[in-house]
N, CA, C and O atoms as a Tinker XYZ file with bonds, in Angstrom:
   512  protein
     1  N      0.841000   -1.186000    0.000000    73     2
     2  CA     0.000000    0.000000    0.000000    64     1     3
     3  C      0.878000    1.239000    0.000000    63     2     4     5
     4  O      1.891000    1.282000    0.698000    81     3
     5  N      0.508000    2.228000   -0.762000    73     3     6
     6  CA     1.264000    3.470000   -0.852000    64     5     7
     7  C      0.367000    4.646000   -0.509000    63     6     8     9
     8  O     -0.823000    4.650000   -0.823000    81     7
     9  N      0.945000    5.626000    0.129000    73     7    10
    10  CA     0.243000    6.880000    0.400000    64     9    11
    11  C      0.862000    7.962000   -0.467000    63    10    12    13
    12  O      2.071000    8.188000   -0.415000    81    11
    13  N      0.048000    8.620000   -1.252000    73    11    14
    14  CA     0.504000    9.696000   -2.116000    64    13    15
    15  C     -0.003000   11.018000   -1.544000    63    14    16    17
    16  O     -1.200000   11.184000   -1.307000    81    15
    17  N      0.916000   11.950000   -1.326000    73    15    18
    18  CA     0.568000   13.223000   -0.695000    64    17    19
    19  C      0.986000   14.369000   -1.600000    63    18    20    21
    20  O      2.173000   14.583000   -1.847000    81    19
    21  N     -0.003000   15.102000   -2.089000    73    19    22
    22  CA     0.262000   16.226000   -2.977000    64    21    23
    23  C      0.452000   17.518000   -2.185000    63    22    24    25
    24  O     -0.061000   17.668000   -1.076000    81    23
    25  N      1.195000   18.438000   -2.776000    73    23    26
    26  CA     1.364000   19.770000   -2.214000    64    25    27
    27  C      1.710000   20.740000   -3.342000    63    26    28    29
    28  O      2.030000   20.331000   -4.458000    81    27
    29  N      1.640000   22.018000   -3.029000    73    27    30
    30  CA     2.042000   23.027000   -3.992000    64    29    31
    31  C      0.920000   23.750000   -4.696000    63    30    32    33
    32  O      1.160000   24.693000   -5.450000    81    31
    33  N     -0.308000   23.317000   -4.459000    73    31    34
    34  CA    -1.426000   24.017000   -5.072000    64    33    35
    35  C     -1.608000   25.396000   -4.465000    63    34    36    37
    36  O     -0.986000   25.743000   -3.461000    81    35
    37  N     -2.472000   26.172000   -5.096000    73    35    38
    38  CA    -2.738000   27.511000   -4.585000    64    37    39
    39  C     -3.467000   28.345000   -5.613000    63    38    40    41
    40  O     -3.990000   27.833000   -6.603000    81    39
    41  N     -3.490000   29.630000   -5.362000    73    39    42
    42  CA    -4.159000   30.573000   -6.258000    64    41    43
    43  C     -3.117000   31.404000   -6.985000    63    42    44    45
    44  O     -2.141000   31.863000   -6.393000    81    43
    45  N     -3.341000   31.589000   -8.266000    73    43    46
    46  CA    -2.385000   32.336000   -9.083000    64    45    47
    47  C     -3.147000   33.038000  -10.203000    63    46    48    49
    48  O     -4.224000   32.598000  -10.605000    81    47
    49  N     -2.590000   34.105000  -10.689000    73    47    50
    50  CA    -3.217000   34.802000  -11.813000    64    49    51
    51  C     -2.839000   34.122000  -13.128000    63    50    52    53
    52  O     -1.802000   33.468000  -13.239000    81    51
    53  N     -3.696000   34.295000  -14.098000    73    51    54
    54  CA    -3.424000   33.746000  -15.426000    64    53    55
    55  C     -2.065000   34.223000  -15.920000    63    54    56    57
    56  O     -1.699000   35.389000  -15.775000    81    55
    57  N     -1.327000   33.280000  -16.509000    73    55    58
    58  CA     0.015000   33.582000  -16.967000    64    57    59
    59  C      1.092000   33.221000  -15.964000    63    58    60    61
    60  O      2.278000   33.192000  -16.290000    81    59
    61  N      0.667000   32.945000  -14.736000    73    59    62
    62  CA     1.609000   32.615000  -13.687000    64    61    63
    63  C      2.025000   31.152000  -13.701000    63    62    64    65
    64  O      1.670000   30.399000  -14.607000    81    63
    65  N      2.782000   30.764000  -12.681000    73    63    66
    66  CA     3.321000   29.411000  -12.593000    64    65    67
    67  C      3.103000   28.826000  -11.203000    63    66    68    69
    68  O      3.021000   29.543000  -10.206000    81    67
    69  N      3.012000   27.518000  -11.173000    73    67    70
    70  CA     2.975000   26.768000   -9.928000    64    69    71
    71  C      3.736000   25.468000  -10.133000    63    70    72    73
    72  O      3.836000   24.964000  -11.252000    81    71
    73  N      4.268000   24.933000   -9.048000    73    71    74
    74  CA     4.921000   23.634000   -9.105000    64    73    75
    75  C      4.267000   22.720000   -8.085000    63    74    76    77
    76  O      4.311000   22.978000   -6.883000    81    75
    77  N      3.666000   21.661000   -8.571000    73    75    78
    78  CA     3.052000   20.675000   -7.702000    64    77    79
    79  C      4.057000   19.583000   -7.367000    63    78    80    81
    80  O      4.902000   19.222000   -8.186000    81    79
    81  N      3.949000   19.068000   -6.154000    73    79    82
    82  CA     4.798000   17.970000   -5.714000    64    81    83
    83  C      3.931000   16.847000   -5.179000    63    82    84    85
    84  O      2.832000   17.078000   -4.674000    81    83
    85  N      4.436000   15.638000   -5.295000    73    83    86
    86  CA     3.740000   14.469000   -4.756000    64    85    87
    87  C      4.777000   13.582000   -4.092000    63    86    88    89
    88  O      5.728000   13.129000   -4.730000    81    87
    89  N      4.582000   13.340000   -2.806000    73    87    90
    90  CA     5.482000   12.478000   -2.049000    64    89    91
    91  C      4.832000   11.107000   -1.897000    63    90    92    93
    92  O      3.674000   10.996000   -1.497000    81    91
    93  N      5.592000   10.073000   -2.220000    73    91    94
    94  CA     5.101000    8.698000   -2.079000    64    93    95
    95  C      5.637000    8.120000   -0.783000    63    94    96    97
    96  O      6.848000    8.036000   -0.581000    81    95
    97  N      4.728000    7.725000    0.087000    73    95    98
    98  CA     5.121000    7.151000    1.363000    64    97    99
    99  C      4.639000    5.712000    1.391000    63    98   100   101
   100  O      3.439000    5.442000    1.350000    81    99
   101  N      5.608000    4.778000    1.464000    73    99   102
   102  CA     5.223000    3.384000    1.338000    64   101   103
   103  C      6.157000    2.501000    2.136000    63   102   104   105
   104  O      7.277000    2.888000    2.470000    81   103
   105  N      5.674000    1.312000    2.434000    73   103   106
   106  CA     6.510000    0.330000    3.099000    64   105   107
   107  C      7.306000   -0.433000    2.075000    63   106   108   109
   108  O      8.422000   -0.044000    1.733000    81   107
   109  N      6.745000   -1.517000    1.582000    73   107   110
   110  CA     7.450000   -2.354000    0.619000    64   109   111
   111  C      7.154000   -1.953000   -0.819000    63   110   112   113
   112  O      7.754000   -2.498000   -1.745000    81   111
   113  N      6.258000   -1.032000   -1.016000    73   111   114
   114  CA     5.920000   -0.571000   -2.363000    64   113   115
   115  C      7.144000    0.027000   -3.017000    63   114   116   117
   116  O      7.843000    0.834000   -2.404000    81   115
   117  N      7.414000   -0.356000   -4.254000    73   115   118
   118  CA     8.603000    0.097000   -4.957000    64   117   119
   119  C      8.243000    1.217000   -5.915000    63   118   120   121
   120  O      7.610000    0.987000   -6.945000    81   119
   121  N      8.647000    2.418000   -5.572000    73   119   122
   122  CA     8.307000    3.597000   -6.360000    64   121   123
   123  C      8.828000    3.494000   -7.788000    63   122   124   125
   124  O      8.129000    3.859000   -8.733000    81   123
   125  N     10.042000    3.001000   -7.947000    73   123   126
   126  CA    10.704000    3.038000   -9.249000    64   125   127
   127  C     10.147000    2.042000  -10.254000    63   126   128   129
   128  O     10.603000    2.027000  -11.397000    81   127
   129  N      9.189000    1.215000   -9.883000    73   127   130
   130  CA     8.573000    0.297000  -10.837000    64   129   131
   131  C      7.148000    0.722000  -11.178000    63   130   132   133
   132  O      6.375000   -0.049000  -11.747000    81   131
   133  N      6.820000    1.944000  -10.825000    73   131   134
   134  CA     5.469000    2.434000  -11.064000    64   133   135
   135  C      5.416000    3.564000  -12.072000    63   134   136   137
   136  O      6.263000    4.458000  -12.073000    81   135
   137  N      4.401000    3.512000  -12.938000    73   135   138
   138  CA     4.035000    4.681000  -13.712000    64   137   139
   139  C      3.462000    5.697000  -12.725000    63   138   140   141
   140  O      2.783000    5.324000  -11.768000    81   139
   141  N      3.733000    6.962000  -12.959000    73   139   142
   142  CA     3.191000    8.016000  -12.119000    64   141   143
   143  C      2.523000    9.061000  -12.994000    63   142   144   145
   144  O      2.879000    9.240000  -14.159000    81   143
   145  N      1.548000    9.747000  -12.413000    73   143   146
   146  CA     0.868000   10.729000  -13.238000    64   145   147
   147  C      0.129000   11.776000  -12.443000    63   146   148   149
   148  O     -0.077000   11.649000  -11.236000    81   147
   149  N     -0.263000   12.811000  -13.152000    73   147   150
   150  CA    -1.096000   13.885000  -12.602000    64   149   151
   151  C     -2.417000   13.906000  -13.369000    63   150   152   153
   152  O     -2.452000   13.842000  -14.598000    81   151
   153  N     -3.475000   13.997000  -12.616000    73   151   154
   154  CA    -4.814000   14.076000  -13.168000    64   153   155
   155  C     -5.520000   15.264000  -12.513000    63   154   156   157
   156  O     -5.092000   15.737000  -11.460000    81   155
   157  N     -6.580000   15.735000  -13.124000    73   155   158
   158  CA    -7.317000   16.849000  -12.532000    64   157   159
   159  C     -8.810000   16.684000  -12.737000    63   158   160   161
   160  O     -9.269000   15.990000  -13.644000    81   159
   161  N     -9.544000   17.344000  -11.869000    73   159   162
   162  CA   -11.004000   17.249000  -11.940000    64   161   163
   163  C    -11.626000   18.536000  -11.442000    63   162   164   165
   164  O    -11.176000   19.123000  -10.458000    81   163
   165  N    -12.666000   18.965000  -12.136000    73   163   166
   166  CA   -13.472000   20.100000  -11.699000    64   165   167
   167  C    -14.874000   19.587000  -11.392000    63   166   168   169
   168  O    -15.285000   18.565000  -11.940000    81   167
   169  N    -15.606000   20.268000  -10.536000    73   167   170
   170  CA   -16.951000   19.815000  -10.161000    64   169   171
   171  C    -17.845000   19.595000  -11.376000    63   170   172   173
   172  O    -17.942000   20.452000  -12.254000    81   171
   173  N    -18.486000   18.451000  -11.412000    73   171   174
   174  CA   -19.406000   18.152000  -12.488000    64   173   175
   175  C    -18.765000   17.576000  -13.727000    63   174   176   177
   176  O    -19.453000   17.260000  -14.698000    81   175
   177  N    -17.459000   17.436000  -13.704000    73   175   178
   178  CA   -16.761000   16.893000  -14.871000    64   177   179
   179  C    -15.996000   15.637000  -14.484000    63   178   180   181
   180  O    -15.676000   15.426000  -13.314000    81   179
   181  N    -15.708000   14.813000  -15.471000    73   179   182
   182  CA   -14.913000   13.627000  -15.231000    64   181   183
   183  C    -13.450000   14.003000  -15.007000    63   182   184   185
   184  O    -12.961000   15.017000  -15.505000    81   183
   185  N    -12.774000   13.156000  -14.245000    73   183   186
   186  CA   -11.349000   13.371000  -14.030000    64   185   187
   187  C    -10.617000   13.161000  -15.350000    63   186   188   189
   188  O    -10.933000   12.232000  -16.093000    81   187
   189  N     -9.653000   14.008000  -15.642000    73   187   190
   190  CA    -8.915000   13.902000  -16.895000    64   189   191
   191  C     -7.422000   13.798000  -16.627000    63   190   192   193
   192  O     -6.909000   14.343000  -15.650000    81   191
   193  N     -6.738000   13.090000  -17.511000    73   191   194
   194  CA    -5.298000   12.973000  -17.403000    64   193   195
   195  C     -4.616000   14.250000  -17.837000    63   194   196   197
   196  O     -5.007000   14.862000  -18.831000    81   195
   197  N     -3.606000   14.651000  -17.104000    73   195   198
   198  CA    -2.843000   15.850000  -17.416000    64   197   199
   199  C     -1.475000   15.464000  -17.964000    63   198   200   201
   200  O     -1.090000   15.893000  -19.052000    81   199
   201  N     -0.742000   14.649000  -17.204000    73   199   202
   202  CA     0.594000   14.236000  -17.613000    64   201   203
   203  C      0.965000   12.970000  -16.860000    63   202   204   205
   204  O      0.630000   12.809000  -15.687000    81   203
   205  N      1.661000   12.073000  -17.547000    73   203   206
   206  CA     2.125000   10.847000  -16.920000    64   205   207
   207  C      3.573000   10.584000  -17.325000    63   206   208   209
   208  O      4.081000   11.153000  -18.292000    81   207
   209  N      4.228000    9.697000  -16.551000    73   207   210
   210  CA     5.653000    9.474000  -16.770000    64   209   211
   211  C      5.998000    8.028000  -16.468000    63   210   212   213
   212  O      5.439000    7.424000  -15.553000    81   211
   213  N      6.922000    7.477000  -17.241000    73   211   214
   214  CA     7.340000    6.093000  -17.081000    64   213   215
   215  C      8.222000    5.937000  -15.839000    63   214   216   217
   216  O      8.680000    6.933000  -15.279000    81   215
   217  N      8.464000    4.693000  -15.404000    73   215   218
   218  CA     9.215000    4.470000  -14.162000    64   217   219
   219  C     10.588000    5.134000  -14.114000    63   218   220   221
   220  O     10.981000    5.654000  -13.070000    81   219
   221  N     11.315000    5.127000  -15.211000    73   219   222
   222  CA    12.644000    5.741000  -15.197000    64   221   223
   223  C     12.627000    7.165000  -15.730000    63   222   224   225
   224  O     13.671000    7.811000  -15.821000    81   223
   225  N     11.450000    7.651000  -16.081000    73   223   226
   226  CA    11.329000    9.023000  -16.547000    64   225   227
   227  C     11.637000    9.221000  -18.018000    63   226   228   229
   228  O     11.643000   10.356000  -18.496000    81   227
   229  N     11.893000    8.144000  -18.748000    73   227   230
   230  CA    12.278000    8.276000  -20.135000    64   229   231
   231  C     11.141000    8.599000  -21.079000    63   230   232   233
   232  O     11.366000    9.119000  -22.172000    81   231
   233  N      9.921000    8.296000  -20.666000    73   231   234
   234  CA     8.749000    8.572000  -21.501000    64   233   235
   235  C      7.758000    9.411000  -20.727000    63   234   236   237
   236  O      7.442000    9.123000  -19.573000    81   235
   237  N      7.274000   10.447000  -21.374000    73   235   238
   238  CA     6.257000   11.305000  -20.767000    64   237   239
   239  C      5.097000   11.468000  -21.735000    63   238   240   241
   240  O      5.256000   11.381000  -22.952000    81   239
   241  N      3.935000   11.706000  -21.162000    73   239   242
   242  CA     2.719000   11.837000  -21.958000    64   241   243
   243  C      1.954000   13.041000  -21.423000    63   242   244   245
   244  O      1.863000   13.241000  -20.212000    81   243
   245  N      1.409000   13.839000  -22.330000    73   243   246
   246  CA     0.710000   15.045000  -21.925000    64   245   247
   247  C     -0.638000   15.163000  -22.639000    63   246   248   249
   248  O     -0.797000   14.744000  -23.785000    81   247
   249  N     -1.585000   15.739000  -21.934000    73   247   250
   250  CA    -2.830000   16.120000  -22.581000    64   249   251
   251  C     -2.536000   17.255000  -23.550000    63   250   252   253
   252  O     -1.672000   18.092000  -23.290000    81   251
   253  N     -3.247000   17.283000  -24.658000    73   251   254
   254  CA    -3.016000   18.329000  -25.657000    64   253   255
   255  C     -3.161000   19.727000  -25.052000    63   254   256   257
   256  O     -2.466000   20.661000  -25.453000    81   255
   257  N     -4.054000   19.858000  -24.101000    73   255   258
   258  CA    -4.343000   21.172000  -23.524000    64   257   259
   259  C     -3.193000   21.740000  -22.699000    63   258   260   261
   260  O     -3.174000   22.937000  -22.409000    81   259
   261  N     -2.227000   20.892000  -22.316000    73   259   262
   262  CA    -1.136000   21.385000  -21.468000    64   261   263
   263  C      0.229000   21.264000  -22.127000    63   262   264   265
   264  O      1.230000   21.706000  -21.561000    81   263
   265  N      0.283000   20.674000  -23.310000    73   263   266
   266  CA     1.572000   20.504000  -23.993000    64   265   267
   267  C      2.257000   21.845000  -24.203000    63   266   268   269
   268  O      1.634000   22.815000  -24.636000    81   267
   269  N      3.544000   21.887000  -23.890000    73   267   270
   270  CA     4.301000   23.112000  -24.043000    64   269   271
   271  C      4.225000   24.042000  -22.851000    63   270   272   273
   272  O      4.981000   25.009000  -22.767000    81   271
   273  N      3.305000   23.755000  -21.913000    73   271   274
   274  CA     3.152000   24.610000  -20.733000    64   273   275
   275  C      3.502000   23.861000  -19.447000    63   274   276   277
   276  O      4.058000   24.447000  -18.518000    81   275
   277  N      3.180000   22.578000  -19.393000    73   275   278
   278  CA     3.412000   21.774000  -18.192000    64   277   279
   279  C      4.554000   20.789000  -18.438000    63   278   280   281
   280  O      4.753000   20.303000  -19.551000    81   279
   281  N      5.297000   20.509000  -17.367000    73   279   282
   282  CA     6.370000   19.522000  -17.440000    64   281   283
   283  C      6.299000   18.593000  -16.241000    63   282   284   285
   284  O      6.314000   19.041000  -15.095000    81   283
   285  N      6.221000   17.298000  -16.510000    73   283   286
   286  CA     6.209000   16.300000  -15.439000    64   285   287
   287  C      7.614000   15.750000  -15.263000    63   286   288   289
   288  O      8.341000   15.558000  -16.238000    81   287
   289  N      7.992000   15.497000  -14.014000    73   287   290
   290  CA     9.296000   14.911000  -13.730000    64   289   291
   291  C      9.198000   14.100000  -12.442000    63   290   292   293
   292  O      8.234000   14.229000  -11.686000    81   291
   293  N     10.193000   13.274000  -12.206000    73   291   294
   294  CA    10.194000   12.452000  -11.009000    64   293   295
   295  C     11.617000   12.291000  -10.486000    63   294   296   297
   296  O     12.589000   12.377000  -11.235000    81   295
   297  N     11.710000   12.057000   -9.188000    73   295   298
   298  CA    12.980000   11.774000   -8.526000    64   297   299
   299  C     12.801000   10.453000   -7.797000    63   298   300   301
   300  O     12.228000   10.410000   -6.708000    81   299
   301  N     13.287000    9.386000   -8.391000    73   299   302
   302  CA    13.063000    8.060000   -7.808000    64   301   303
   303  C     13.786000    7.883000   -6.477000    63   302   304   305
   304  O     13.296000    7.176000   -5.596000    81   303
   305  N     14.922000    8.505000   -6.328000    73   303   306
   306  CA    15.665000    8.380000   -5.069000    64   305   307
   307  C     14.880000    8.983000   -3.910000    63   306   308   309
   308  O     14.907000    8.461000   -2.795000    81   307
   309  N     14.185000   10.076000   -4.176000    73   307   310
   310  CA    13.402000   10.752000   -3.134000    64   309   311
   311  C     11.928000   10.338000   -3.146000    63   310   312   313
   312  O     11.147000   10.777000   -2.302000    81   311
   313  N     11.563000    9.503000   -4.092000    73   311   314
   314  CA    10.160000    9.075000   -4.246000    64   313   315
   315  C      9.240000   10.283000   -4.394000    63   314   316   317
   316  O      8.219000   10.399000   -3.717000    81   315
   317  N      9.631000   11.177000   -5.297000    73   315   318
   318  CA     8.872000   12.393000   -5.514000    64   317   319
   319  C      8.451000   12.501000   -6.968000    63   318   320   321
   320  O      9.149000   12.043000   -7.873000    81   319
   321  N      7.299000   13.113000   -7.171000    73   319   322
   322  CA     6.777000   13.415000   -8.492000    64   321   323
   323  C      6.480000   14.902000   -8.529000    63   322   324   325
   324  O      6.025000   15.480000   -7.542000    81   323
   325  N      6.741000   15.522000   -9.684000    73   323   326
   326  CA     6.544000   16.962000   -9.807000    64   325   327
   327  C      5.738000   17.298000  -11.064000    63   326   328   329
   328  O      5.723000   16.551000  -12.042000    81   327
   329  N      5.077000   18.444000  -10.996000    73   327   330
   330  CA     4.421000   18.989000  -12.182000    64   329   331
   331  C      4.688000   20.490000  -12.190000    63   330   332   333
   332  O      4.138000   21.234000  -11.378000    81   331
   333  N      5.530000   20.920000  -13.109000    73   331   334
   334  CA     5.789000   22.340000  -13.289000    64   333   335
   335  C      4.753000   22.889000  -14.262000    63   334   336   337
   336  O      4.651000   22.439000  -15.403000    81   335
   337  N      3.987000   23.867000  -13.790000    73   335   338
   338  CA     2.919000   24.427000  -14.600000    64   337   339
   339  C      3.216000   25.890000  -14.890000    63   338   340   341
   340  O      3.248000   26.718000  -13.980000    81   339
   341  N      3.428000   26.196000  -16.141000    73   339   342
   342  CA     3.701000   27.568000  -16.580000    64   341   343
   343  C      2.573000   28.082000  -17.465000    63   342   344   345
   344  O      1.757000   27.309000  -17.967000    81   343
   345  N      2.542000   29.378000  -17.646000    73   343   346
   346  CA     1.524000   30.011000  -18.497000    64   345   347
   347  C      0.131000   29.501000  -18.152000    63   346   348   349
   348  O     -0.641000   29.120000  -19.032000    81   347
   349  N     -0.171000   29.499000  -16.886000    73   347   350
   350  CA    -1.445000   28.950000  -16.432000    64   349   351
   351  C     -2.620000   29.742000  -16.984000    63   350   352   353
   352  O     -2.562000   30.961000  -17.148000    81   351
   353  N     -3.688000   29.003000  -17.263000    73   351   354
   354  CA    -4.909000   29.587000  -17.801000    64   353   355
   355  C     -6.050000   29.360000  -16.806000    63   354   356   357
   356  O     -5.980000   28.479000  -15.949000    81   355
   357  N     -7.075000   30.152000  -16.936000    73   355   358
   358  CA    -8.237000   30.008000  -16.051000    64   357   359
   359  C     -8.790000   28.592000  -16.129000    63   358   360   361
   360  O     -9.225000   28.034000  -15.122000    81   359
   361  N     -8.772000   28.013000  -17.322000    73   359   362
   362  CA    -9.308000   26.665000  -17.509000    64   361   363
   363  C     -8.450000   25.565000  -16.885000    63   362   364   365
   364  O     -8.847000   24.400000  -16.890000    81   363
   365  N     -7.294000   25.913000  -16.355000    73   363   366
   366  CA    -6.479000   24.946000  -15.624000    64   365   367
   367  C     -6.956000   24.793000  -14.176000    63   366   368   369
   368  O     -6.481000   23.918000  -13.452000    81   367
   369  N     -7.882000   25.633000  -13.765000    73   367   370
   370  CA    -8.420000   25.546000  -12.415000    64   369   371
   371  C     -9.060000   24.193000  -12.182000    63   370   372   373
   372  O     -9.951000   23.786000  -12.927000    81   371
   373  N     -8.608000   23.490000  -11.144000    73   371   374
   374  CA    -9.107000   22.148000  -10.856000    64   373   375
   375  C     -8.443000   21.629000   -9.588000    63   374   376   377
   376  O     -7.506000   22.228000   -9.061000    81   375
   377  N     -8.952000   20.503000   -9.116000    73   375   378
   378  CA    -8.257000   19.729000   -8.089000    64   377   379
   379  C     -7.295000   18.810000   -8.831000    63   378   380   381
   380  O     -7.697000   18.087000   -9.743000    81   379
   381  N     -6.049000   18.837000   -8.445000    73   379   382
   382  CA    -5.024000   18.024000   -9.102000    64   381   383
   383  C     -4.660000   16.842000   -8.212000    63   382   384   385
   384  O     -4.422000   16.990000   -7.013000    81   383
   385  N     -4.624000   15.673000   -8.827000    73   383   386
   386  CA    -4.354000   14.436000   -8.103000    64   385   387
   387  C     -3.100000   13.752000   -8.643000    63   386   388   389
   388  O     -2.846000   13.726000   -9.847000    81   387
   389  N     -2.338000   13.208000   -7.722000    73   387   390
   390  CA    -1.200000   12.367000   -8.050000    64   389   391
   391  C     -1.696000   10.922000   -8.095000    63   390   392   393
   392  O     -2.549000   10.529000   -7.300000    81   391
   393  N     -1.162000   10.138000   -9.022000    73   391   394
   394  CA    -1.618000    8.757000   -9.155000    64   393   395
   395  C     -0.466000    7.852000   -9.558000    63   394   396   397
   396  O      0.547000    8.300000  -10.094000    81   395
   397  N     -0.653000    6.557000   -9.282000    73   395   398
   398  CA     0.379000    5.568000   -9.580000    64   397   399
   399  C     -0.251000    4.259000  -10.032000    63   398   400   401
   400  O     -1.382000    3.937000   -9.669000    81   399
   401  N      0.495000    3.521000  -10.824000    73   399   402
   402  CA     0.086000    2.170000  -11.193000    64   401   403
   403  C      1.362000    1.391000  -11.488000    63   402   404   405
   404  O      2.329000    1.934000  -12.023000    81   403
   405  N      1.349000    0.114000  -11.131000    73   403   406
   406  CA     2.518000   -0.717000  -11.375000    64   405   407
   407  C      2.779000   -0.880000  -12.860000    63   406   408   409
   408  O      1.852000   -1.037000  -13.655000    81   407
   409  N      4.058000   -0.840000  -13.227000    73   407   410
   410  CA     4.459000   -1.032000  -14.617000    64   409   411
   411  C      4.825000   -2.484000  -14.886000    63   410   412   413
   412  O      5.138000   -2.847000  -16.020000    81   411
   413  N      4.787000   -3.309000  -13.860000    73   411   414
   414  CA     5.280000   -4.685000  -13.996000    64   413   415
   415  C      4.443000   -5.506000  -14.962000    63   414   416   417
   416  O      4.910000   -6.529000  -15.462000    81   415
   417  N      3.226000   -5.082000  -15.233000    73   415   418
   418  CA     2.398000   -5.808000  -16.186000    64   417   419
   419  C      2.679000   -5.479000  -17.633000    63   418   420   421
   420  O      2.055000   -6.055000  -18.523000    81   419
   421  N      3.615000   -4.555000  -17.899000    73   419   422
   422  CA     3.954000   -4.171000  -19.259000    64   421   423
   423  C      3.088000   -3.045000  -19.779000    63   422   424   425
   424  O      2.388000   -2.384000  -19.012000    81   423
   425  N      3.134000   -2.826000  -21.087000    73   423   426
   426  CA     2.372000   -1.749000  -21.708000    64   425   427
   427  C      3.116000   -0.434000  -21.589000    63   426   428   429
   428  O      4.346000   -0.408000  -21.567000    81   427
   429  N      2.376000    0.650000  -21.514000    73   427   430
   430  CA     3.027000    1.943000  -21.356000    64   429   431
   431  C      2.364000    2.704000  -20.222000    63   430   432   433
   432  O      1.438000    2.203000  -19.585000    81   431
   433  N      2.834000    3.900000  -19.977000    73   431   434
   434  CA     2.332000    4.716000  -18.865000    64   433   435
   435  C      1.461000    5.853000  -19.364000    63   434   436   437
   436  O      1.402000    6.912000  -18.741000    81   435
   437  N      0.792000    5.644000  -20.471000    73   435   438
   438  CA     0.028000    6.720000  -21.087000    64   437   439
   439  C     -1.141000    7.174000  -20.231000    63   438   440   441
   440  O     -1.479000    6.541000  -19.232000    81   439
   441  N     -1.757000    8.284000  -20.637000    73   439   442
   442  CA    -2.877000    8.848000  -19.894000    64   441   443
   443  C     -4.056000    7.889000  -19.829000    63   442   444   445
   444  O     -4.877000    7.971000  -18.916000    81   443
   445  N     -4.140000    6.993000  -20.784000    73   443   446
   446  CA    -5.277000    6.080000  -20.830000    64   445   447
   447  C     -5.134000    4.851000  -19.967000    63   446   448   449
   448  O     -6.080000    4.074000  -19.833000    81   447
   449  N     -3.976000    4.663000  -19.382000    73   447   450
   450  CA    -3.781000    3.499000  -18.510000    64   449   451
   451  C     -4.605000    3.662000  -17.250000    63   450   452   453
   452  O     -4.843000    4.786000  -16.807000    81   451
   453  N     -5.040000    2.567000  -16.668000    73   451   454
   454  CA    -5.849000    2.628000  -15.459000    64   453   455
   455  C     -4.950000    2.786000  -14.236000    63   454   456   457
   456  O     -4.283000    1.836000  -13.826000    81   455
   457  N     -4.934000    3.978000  -13.659000    73   455   458
   458  CA    -4.144000    4.243000  -12.466000    64   457   459
   459  C     -4.979000    3.886000  -11.239000    63   458   460   461
   460  O     -6.167000    4.203000  -11.181000    81   459
   461  N     -4.363000    3.228000  -10.262000    73   459   462
   462  CA    -5.178000    2.692000   -9.175000    64   461   463
   463  C     -4.783000    3.125000   -7.774000    63   462   464   465
   464  O     -5.431000    2.718000   -6.809000    81   463
   465  N     -3.754000    3.928000   -7.631000    73   463   466
   466  CA    -3.416000    4.517000   -6.332000    64   465   467
   467  C     -3.499000    6.032000   -6.487000    63   466   468   469
   468  O     -2.939000    6.603000   -7.423000    81   467
   469  N     -4.203000    6.674000   -5.558000    73   467   470
   470  CA    -4.493000    8.093000   -5.704000    64   469   471
   471  C     -4.209000    8.858000   -4.420000    63   470   472   473
   472  O     -4.374000    8.343000   -3.314000    81   471
   473  N     -3.776000   10.102000   -4.597000    73   471   474
   474  CA    -3.648000   11.001000   -3.476000    64   473   475
   475  C     -4.970000   11.703000   -3.207000    63   474   476   477
   476  O     -5.978000   11.432000   -3.860000    81   475
   477  N     -4.951000   12.608000   -2.238000    73   475   478
   478  CA    -6.160000   13.324000   -1.841000    64   477   479
   479  C     -6.403000   14.578000   -2.666000    63   478   480   481
   480  O     -7.503000   15.130000   -2.659000    81   479
   481  N     -5.382000   15.023000   -3.372000    73   479   482
   482  CA    -5.536000   16.169000   -4.256000    64   481   483
   483  C     -5.059000   17.478000   -3.654000    63   482   484   485
   484  O     -5.003000   17.653000   -2.437000    81   483
   485  N     -4.716000   18.393000   -4.559000    73   483   486
   486  CA    -4.353000   19.749000   -4.167000    64   485   487
   487  C     -5.031000   20.710000   -5.140000    63   486   488   489
   488  O     -5.003000   20.501000   -6.353000    81   487
   489  N     -5.634000   21.754000   -4.602000    73   487   490
   490  CA    -6.432000   22.660000   -5.419000    64   489   491
   491  C     -5.558000   23.699000   -6.113000    63   490   492   493
   492  O     -4.685000   24.315000   -5.501000    81   491
   493  N     -5.816000   23.875000   -7.396000    73   491   494
   494  CA    -5.172000   24.935000   -8.187000    64   493   495
   495  C     -6.270000   25.851000   -8.707000    63   494   496   497
   496  O     -7.210000   25.402000   -9.363000    81   495
   497  N     -6.144000   27.128000   -8.410000    73   495   498
   498  CA    -7.123000   28.108000   -8.860000    64   497   499
   499  C     -6.403000   29.204000   -9.638000    63   498   500   501
   500  O     -5.495000   29.856000   -9.122000    81   499
   501  N     -6.814000   29.393000  -10.865000    73   499   502
   502  CA    -6.209000   30.407000  -11.727000    64   501   503
   503  C     -7.255000   31.468000  -12.023000    63   502   504   505
   504  O     -8.331000   31.166000  -12.540000    81   503
   505  N     -6.937000   32.699000  -11.696000    73   503   506
   506  CA    -7.879000   33.801000  -11.900000    64   505   507
   507  C     -7.419000   34.690000  -13.055000    63   506   508   509
   508  O     -6.235000   34.767000  -13.383000    81   507
   509  N     -8.392000   35.349000  -13.648000    73   507   510
   510  CA    -8.089000   36.208000  -14.797000    64   509   511
   511  C     -7.692000   37.597000  -14.356000    63   510   512
   512  O     -7.404000   38.452000  -15.194000    81   511
């Protein structure tokens, strides 16, 4: 079992930047064999994938709406996941969630993969 704890959310004006962090706290769970990702959700809408990353960080996947503005990265030694968000837009306002899924079954770490471990979320609010 793993506990994912997000931080770094807040309120910012459009055009600004935020950096989200996710700390993985686990016993025997192996961080470096998991796909990791960021997802977001606004009230009344389905949760959507924002960015995901492979276990060693060599492959990243982004939603079209954030390409060129957001960057996902990970530090396996520290069991940390990051999302650097630049040029924020009002439509980026959402609750952002950190998520994980084991890569041991093969495939890829794309946004469409079923992620099954979730954090509690951190709120990002972008004002005009």
